[in-house]
C-alpha positions, 0 to 999 in steps of 0.5 A: 508518495505519502498522502499530504507529504511534500512529494504528494503535494508537488504532484508525484504519483505512484509509478513515476520513474525518477530519471534525475535527482537535482540533474544527476542521472539515476541510471546506476544509483542504488536505492539507498543512494537515491534516497540519500540524495532526495532527503535533506534539510527542511525547507530546502529544494530537491528537483526530480526529473520524472517520466510517467506513462502518458507523458510526451517528455520528461517533466521536472518537479520541484519539491520543498523538503519538510518534516514528514509525520505519518499517522498510519490510519485514519477513518471517517464516515462519508455521505450515504452512510459509507465508512472509509478507513485509510491505511497509510502503513502498517506501523506500531500504532496501526492495530490500535487505530484499526480496532478503534475504527472497527468500534466506530463501524459497529456504532455507525452500522454503515451500508459498506466499508472502503479500505484505502490501501493506495500508496501503502508501502507495507510494514509489519506483517503481523499487523496485516494478519491480525487485521484480517481476523476482523473478516475471517477469524482463524483462516490463513492470511498468508503463506510463506514458501521457502526455496526448500519447498517448506511452507509456514502459514500465518493465521488471522485471529480476530472477532469477525466484527466486519464479516457482514459489511460489504467491503471495497479495497482500493489499491494501486501501484504504490500498494506493497508488501503487507497491504498486498497480503491484506488485499490478497487474502480478502480477495481470495476469501471473497470478503472484499471487491478489489478496485483500482490498479495492480499493486506493486508486487513486493512479496519476498522475505529477505535476510542480510548476511554480513561478510568478513570484509564488512560488506553485506549481501541481502538474500531472498529466502522465501516468497509470500503467497495468498491463502489460495496460493497466488504469488504476490512477488513481482505479480502483485494483486490484480483488481476485480475492477480496474479503475485508473487515476490519471495525472489529469484527475489528480491535477483537477482534484478528482478521485475516480477510484474512490468515486467508483468505490462509493458507487459500489454501495448504491 
């Protein structure tokens, strides 16, 4: 669920199981069919039947559809001179916004930085690689390993502007793909403490092969590894410190994961 979007406002959380869409069982639906049924005209309603760890039974959640406009990155100075950078996705504008945040960090000179990658589904690999260069310029950001055993290394290029700032990275089950690359590399190099919950585990490279009958097949051709060789796919990134955010926390407006990150700098 994207922060501030209809699903998040209605109470949908990362890791929820969608069992029905408007009463229709999702057991044999593929992802594209499910997305098609969830999307709809602005102002209309979609009802999702949700099961979540900790629920005793299925819960129906009504969502009013709306236009979703996502700013991929926001930043702010928090109390106690802590700087928060929230990255919602790795899009066309993310690198530019990140460099603006880096300049602000250099002006503010905080005692610590929090990088919030929770519910970040990923995006451009190159953006995550470039961003890493603000901590470890010239180092490997991610390794692409093919089924043949061949590998390709992607190296980060930046100015090391953030290397001397203590950093905490927040992740959860909705953190995937490029967000796992950034978190995994920062963890490997000891440049950040990872907090929250285990990430999604989307670390595969896929191509689409078109077939003669008009159909297509998606083939996995490689997997992503962290700089020290840990597979991201299906495994995800394990936090250095596990901190759960429960539905009760969400309902009460509490954020124990962010609170723990703030406490790290005390």
